[in-house]
C-alpha positions in Angstrom: 105.9 65.1 89.5 106.3 61.9 90.9 105.1 59.8 88.0 107.4 61.5 85.0 110.0 61.8 87.0 110.1 57.9 88.2 109.7 57.2 84.1 112.7 59.5 83.3 115.0 57.8 86.1 114.0 54.3 85.3 114.6 55.2 81.3 117.9 56.8 82.4 118.8 53.5 84.6 117.9 51.3 81.3 120.2 53.3 79.1 123.0 53.2 81.7 122.8 49.6 81.6 122.0 48.5 78.2 122.1 51.5 75.9 125.5 52.3 73.9 127.4 54.9 75.6 126.4 58.2 73.2 122.9 57.0 73.6 120.9 60.2 74.2 117.9 61.2 76.1 115.0 63.6 76.3 112.0 64.7 77.4 109.2 66.2 75.4 106.8 68.3 76.9 103.8 70.7 76.1 104.4 74.1 77.3 101.1 73.8 78.9 97.6 71.7 79.1 95.1 73.5 80.0 91.4 72.0 79.2 87.9 73.5 79.7 87.9 75.3 83.2 91.9 74.8 84.3 92.0 71.2 84.1 95.8 70.1 83.3 98.5 72.3 83.8 100.0 75.8 83.3 103.4 76.9 81.7 104.7 78.1 85.5 103.4 74.3 86.5 105.8 72.7 83.8 108.7 75.0 84.3 109.0 73.2 88.0 108.8 69.8 86.0 111.6 70.7 84.0 113.5 72.2 86.8 113.8 69.0 88.4 114.0 67.4 85.0 117.4 69.2 84.5 118.9 67.3 87.6 118.4 64.0 85.8 121.3 65.1 83.3 119.0 64.9 80.1 120.3 65.9 76.5 117.7 67.7 75.6 114.0 69.4 76.5 111.7 69.0 73.5 108.6 71.7 73.5 105.7 70.7 71.7 103.8 73.7 70.9 100.8 74.0 69.9 100.5 76.6 66.6 103.7 78.2 66.0 107.3 78.1 67.1 107.4 81.4 68.8 104.3 81.1 70.5 103.9 82.7 73.7 101.9 81.5 77.0 98.9 83.7 77.8 99.5 86.8 79.7 103.2 86.5 78.9 105.7 88.6 76.7 108.3 86.2 76.6 108.3 83.2 73.9 107.5 79.4 75.3 110.9 78.7 74.3 112.5 82.0 76.4 110.7 80.5 79.4 112.1 77.4 79.7 115.4 78.3 77.7 115.6 80.2 81.5 115.4 77.1 83.5 117.6 74.5 81.7 121.4 74.4 82.6 124.0 74.5 79.9 124.4 70.8 78.9 120.6 70.2 78.6 119.4 71.6 74.6 115.9 72.9 74.1 114.0 71.7 71.1 110.9 73.3 69.9 108.5 72.3 67.0 105.4 73.7 65.3 104.9 75.8 62.5 107.7 75.5 60.2 106.7 74.4 56.7 109.4 76.3 54.5 113.0 77.5 54.5 111.9 80.8 55.5 110.1 79.5 58.6 113.2 77.3 59.7 115.6 80.3 59.5 113.5 82.4 60.8 112.6 80.1 64.1 116.5 79.7 64.0 116.8 83.6 64.2 114.0 84.2 66.7 113.8 81.3 69.0 116.0 81.1 72.2 115.9 77.3 71.0 119.1 74.7 70.3 117.3 73.1 67.5 114.2 73.6 65.6 112.3 70.2 64.7 110.2 70.1 61.7 107.3 67.9 62.2 104.6 68.4 60.0 106.5 70.1 57.6 108.4 67.4 57.1 105.5 65.2 56.7 104.3 67.0 53.7 108.2 67.4 52.3 109.8 64.2 53.5 113.0 66.1 51.8 112.6 69.1 53.6 116.4 68.8 55.6 117.9 67.4 52.5 117.0 70.4 50.4 117.7 72.8 52.7 121.2 71.1 53.3 121.7 71.2 49.3 120.7 74.8 48.7 117.4 74.2 47.6 115.2 75.1 50.2 112.9 77.1 47.7 111.6 73.7 46.5 110.4 72.7 49.3 106.5 71.9 49.2 104.9 73.5 52.2 101.2 72.9 51.8 99.7 68.9 51.3 97.8 68.3 48.1 95.9 65.0 46.4 99.1 65.6 44.6 101.8 65.9 47.4 100.2 63.1 49.1 102.2 60.6 46.4 105.5 62.1 47.7 104.9 62.4 51.3 103.5 58.8 51.5 101.4 59.6 54.5 100.6 56.5 56.5 96.7 55.1 56.3 96.5 56.5 60.1 97.9 60.1 59.2 95.8 60.3 56.5 92.7 59.7 58.4 93.9 62.3 60.7 95.0 65.1 58.5 92.0 64.5 56.0 89.7 64.9 58.9 88.1 68.2 59.3 88.9 68.9 62.5 92.4 67.1 62.1 91.9 65.0 64.8 92.6 67.7 67.2 95.7 68.7 65.8 96.4 72.0 63.8 95.5 71.1 60.4 98.1 71.0 57.3 98.4 74.0 55.5 96.4 72.9 52.2 94.3 70.5 54.3 91.1 71.6 52.9 92.5 70.2 49.8 92.4 66.5 51.3 89.3 66.5 53.2 87.4 64.6 50.8 89.8 61.8 51.2 88.8 61.3 54.9 87.0 57.7 54.9 86.1 57.4 58.5 88.1 54.2 58.9 88.7 55.1 62.5 85.5 56.9 62.9 83.6 59.7 61.5 84.4 62.3 64.7 85.4 65.5 63.1 83.7 64.7 59.7 
């Protein structure tokens, strides 16, 4: 924990010295990072880090989930959001992200997670007006799959287009509709996953 806590301490110090009073500081973490034969950390270990982070009076902890906002750690009957919400204090908000591509997804995530906020990452990459359409009562108009036609509206950067048009999505979960854009992959940043 020494390195992440040292980073948090320095960020908090710099924010106190240079940032406006209402500047917020948070920490984004994957609930677990297990690769190959137990290389990485478990959600239990990540919760220990988050317990220490809370002592630094962060404004939020952001869980980056791999798959769906209501995912559960292997062998657990509680969602990742529930596990991490349990170790936060009342002042530190919990944000979760992943698998929100439509109004129904967003409403379900709000209703069925222990999170204070739901982030819409890849859903906003597909439909940049996601939030606006939700706010203006046009949630049913949200495009929730990428397509060659939607690329004009989504305006993915060249780098994001390369990643999401790879057959392996660069190791990220594929965008819904990803199979419709794999033919656009150029290999500009390497052919891995082609």
